[in-house]
C-alpha angles and dihedrals in degrees: 000000000000125000088240091067089059098046094048090061134266118278093178123081121251088249091056092049091045089054090054091049090052091048090051091054091047092051091047093051092231097305119088124212117222091264092047089049089057090049090048093051091051091049092051090052090049091047091052091050090050090050091050090049091051091050092050091049091050092052 
């Protein structure tokens, strides 16, 4: 996942991103490598953006 995909806005729901985060932790066995840590951080940023988008849509 590139940083550009995060800055351009999330098109996936928070639930979809959360599912990917959970899958990453499962694959990693609970310990992230440095590359997996970068992927995790990007996913968390995308998840937060999706949450913010859902809140704005609900308002």
